[in-house]
Structure formats: structure tokens, C-alpha cells
C-alpha positions as CSV (number, residue, x, y, z in Angstrom):
1,M,118.4,130.6,142.2
2,K,120.4,131.9,139.4
3,C,120.0,130.9,135.8
4,P,122.7,128.4,134.9
5,H,123.3,130.1,131.6
6,C,123.2,133.9,132.2
7,G,123.1,134.3,136.0
8,L,119.6,136.1,136.4
9,I,117.2,135.1,139.0
10,V,114.9,132.2,138.0
11,T,112.4,130.9,140.7
12,D,109.2,128.7,140.9
13,R,107.2,131.8,140.5
14,V,109.6,133.1,137.6
15,P,110.3,129.9,135.9
16,V,111.5,131.3,132.6
17,C,114.6,133.5,132.7
18,Q,114.0,137.1,131.7
19,G,117.5,137.4,130.3
20,C,118.0,134.3,127.9
21,G,114.7,132.5,128.0
22,F,116.0,129.4,129.8
23,S,113.4,127.4,131.8
24,I,113.2,124.7,134.3
25,G,110.8,123.0,131.9
26,D,113.5,122.7,129.4
27,L,115.6,120.6,131.8
28,D,112.5,118.5,132.7
29,R,111.9,117.6,128.9
30,K,115.6,116.6,128.6
31,L,116.1,114.8,132.0
32,G,112.8,113.3,132.6
33,R,112.1,111.9,136.0
34,A,114.4,113.1,138.9
35,P,116.1,110.4,141.0
36,E,114.4,109.7,144.3
37,R,116.1,111.5,147.2
38,A,117.5,109.5,150.1
39,G,118.3,111.9,152.9
40,F,121.1,114.6,152.9
41,V,123.7,112.3,151.2
42,N,122.8,110.8,147.8
43,D,125.7,108.8,146.6
44,F,124.3,107.8,143.2
45,A,127.8,107.2,141.8
46,S,128.8,104.9,144.8
47,L,131.9,106.9,145.7
48,L,131.6,106.7,149.4
49,L,131.9,103.8,152.0
50,P,128.8,103.1,154.1
51,D,130.5,104.7,157.3
52,E,131.6,107.7,155.3
53,K,128.2,108.3,154.1
54,A,126.7,107.8,157.6
55,Q,129.1,110.4,159.1
56,L,128.2,113.0,156.4
57,E,124.5,112.2,156.8
58,E,124.6,112.6,160.6
59,R,126.4,115.9,160.3
60,L,124.0,117.3,157.7
61,S,121.0,116.1,159.9
62,Q,122.3,118.0,162.8
63,F,122.8,121.1,160.6
64,Q,119.3,121.0,159.4
65,Q,117.9,120.5,162.9
66,K,119.8,123.4,164.2
67,N,119.4,125.9,161.4
68,R,116.0,125.0,159.7
69,G,117.8,124.9,156.3
70,E,119.3,122.1,154.2
71,L,122.7,121.2,152.9
72,V,122.4,118.4,150.5
73,L,125.2,116.3,148.9
74,V,124.9,114.5,145.6
75,T,127.3,112.3,143.5
76,A,126.1,111.4,140.1
77,P,127.9,109.1,137.4
78,G,127.3,111.8,134.9
79,T,124.8,114.4,134.0
80,R,124.4,113.9,130.2
81,P,122.6,115.2,128.2
82,V,123.0,118.4,130.3
83,K,125.9,120.3,131.9
84,P,126.6,119.7,135.6
85,S,125.8,123.3,136.3
86,E,122.4,122.8,134.7
87,Y,121.8,119.4,136.3
88,V,122.4,120.8,140.0
89,F,120.0,123.6,139.2
90,W,117.3,121.1,138.0
91,L,117.8,118.6,140.8
92,F,117.7,121.4,143.5
93,N,114.2,122.5,142.0
94,C,113.0,118.9,141.6
95,W,113.7,118.1,145.3
96,Q,112.7,121.6,146.6
97,V,115.8,121.7,148.6
98,G,115.2,123.9,151.7
99,G,111.4,123.9,151.3
100,E,109.2,126.4,149.9
101,N,111.6,129.2,150.4
102,H,114.6,127.3,149.1
103,A,116.7,127.7,152.3
104,G,119.4,125.3,151.2
105,V,122.6,124.5,149.4
106,M,123.3,121.6,147.2
107,L,126.7,120.2,146.2
108,L,127.0,117.8,143.1
109,L,130.0,115.9,142.1
110,A,129.7,114.7,138.5
111,Q,132.0,111.6,138.1
112,E,132.0,111.4,134.4
113,E,132.5,115.2,133.9
114,R,134.8,115.5,136.8
115,R,133.2,118.6,138.0
116,I,132.0,119.8,141.5
117,E,129.2,122.3,141.4
118,S,127.0,124.1,143.8
119,E,123.5,125.5,143.9
120,V,122.4,128.1,146.5
121,G,118.7,128.6,147.2
122,Y,117.5,132.1,146.8
123,S,116.7,132.5,150.6
124,W,120.3,131.8,151.4
125,E,122.0,133.8,148.5
126,P,122.3,137.0,151.0
127,V,124.0,134.5,153.4
128,I,126.6,132.8,151.1
129,T,127.9,134.5,148.0
130,D,128.8,132.6,144.6
131,L,132.3,133.9,145.3
132,E,132.5,132.1,148.7
133,S,131.0,128.8,147.5
134,W,133.2,129.0,144.5
135,E,136.5,129.5,146.7
136,I,135.5,126.6,148.8
137,L,135.1,124.3,145.9
138,D,138.2,125.4,143.9
139,E,140.5,125.9,146.9
140,L,139.5,123.3,149.3
141,V,137.4,120.5,147.6
142,A,138.8,120.1,144.2
143,P,142.4,119.4,145.2
144,L,141.5,116.7,147.5
145,L,139.2,115.2,144.8
146,R,142.2,115.3,142.4
147,E,144.0,113.3,144.9
148,G,141.2,110.6,145.1
149,K,140.1,111.8,148.6
150,T,136.3,112.1,147.8
151,F,135.1,111.6,151.3
152,E,137.7,114.0,152.9
153,G,137.0,116.6,150.0
154,L,133.2,116.5,150.6
155,R,133.7,116.4,154.4
156,Q,136.0,119.5,154.5
157,G,133.8,121.4,151.9
158,T,130.7,120.6,154.0
159,E,132.3,121.9,157.1
160,R,133.5,125.1,155.7
161,L,130.1,125.7,154.2
162,I,128.5,124.8,157.6
163,A,130.9,127.4,159.3
164,I,129.9,130.2,157.0
165,L,126.2,129.4,157.1
166,E,125.9,129.0,160.9
167,G,127.9,132.2,161.2
168,A,125.5,134.1,159.2
169,L,122.2,132.4,160.3
170,Q,122.7,132.4,164.2
171,P,121.4,135.4,166.0
172,P,124.1,137.6,167.6
173,D,125.1,136.8,171.2
174,K,123.1,139.2,173.5
175,S,126.0,139.1,176.0
176,S,128.3,140.6,173.6
177,P,126.4,143.8,172.4
178,G,129.6,145.1,170.6
179,D,130.1,142.1,168.3
180,T,128.7,142.9,164.9
181,S,130.1,139.8,163.1
182,P,127.7,138.0,160.9
183,G,126.5,135.0,162.8
184,G,134.3,126.4,139.3
185,K,137.2,127.3,138.4
186,D,138.6,125.6,135.3
187,A,141.9,123.9,135.3
188,A,143.5,127.1,134.2
189,G,142.6,128.8,137.3
190,E,139.8,131.1,135.9
191,K,136.3,131.0,136.8
192,N,134.0,130.1,133.9
193,Q,130.4,130.4,133.3
194,D,129.6,127.0,134.1
195,E,130.1,127.8,137.8
196,E,132.4,126.0,140.1
197,G,135.3,123.7,139.5
198,E,136.9,121.1,137.3
199,I,138.5,118.4,139.1
200,S,141.0,117.0,136.6
């Protein structure tokens, strides 16, 4: 994963950022024990109806079974005393999303801070770029969240991510040898260092 402060690579094997000195341990000390994970959809802010949560859970379970990687959704009431970009980085690592090689993506909706963030595991960084994940959240998810359509925003964002990931992760169709296709903005419209998007 990339350091939430300066963007350099930080992993379990390199737990201290070589650029700014940030470490996962710093977040452990500030946040203490991580919440217990409950599947692929972790609605800690209680923003989803039971059937909405079940729909998303089923979709993400199907994705995991097909692709051997994980896409995890989290809603949180707030992330204090850290920024949402730090919290999603920390929780991704605490839960070991995507297993040992971090083949996964986490989306975090921080209710109090009104921000939507993403974290891409290092195994999938060549598959989905920061720009792609940022555009999905800024252009698709955040507008729906501003309208109060939490489920629809998360559903559409999830489907767009799945389309990109499956297009890159699936092996090429052997029957078509000529086909070589790969199988936070702030409110002012400018990407900031805190990653993804502000909802308000």
C-alpha cells in the first residue's frame, strides 16, 4: 500500500515509510484495537437497510470466489483521532484484506467527516490505479452520497470497481487471440493529498 502521508510504498515487510517516517505502529497506538470484521460489508455506521447490506454482501462474496481477492466495504461513524485516509490504510492492514499478498480493495465511508476513501493492496496496484479509483469515487459515488443515496452510491461504485478488476484479472479468451484488452477530490474539484472524495 501507499503511505497515506507521502505516497511511498509501506508494507508489512517495510512498516516504516522511507519518505516521511510514518509507521503502521503510529496508528495502532492512536486507535487501539480494530473493530471486528463481519464479512465483506461492515456497516458500523448503520447506514444500510438489512436487504441492502445482504445484496452487497452476496455480490462481493461472488466476486471473491471468482477472483481470489477481496473487495471490502466499511461505513464508520467517524475516524477520529486520525484522518479517514489514515484510518482506511490502518484497517486494511489490521484485517489483512486480500490475504498475505493484500490482493484486495477497501472502500471506507466516514460519516462524520463526510468522506469516501479507498485503499488498494499492493498486489492489485498494477491492476487498478489511484486515478481510476479516485475517478470512481469522485464522479460516481460521491454525487449519489450527496443526494442521500448511500446504498446506490456504494452499489454503483462496487460494480464499477468489479468491472475494472475482473477485466484485468481474468485470463484472455483463448478463442480470440487478437484481443489484447486487459482482462478524493475536494469540494472544489481538485484532488488533495488526503486521497479520494469529500461528500459535502
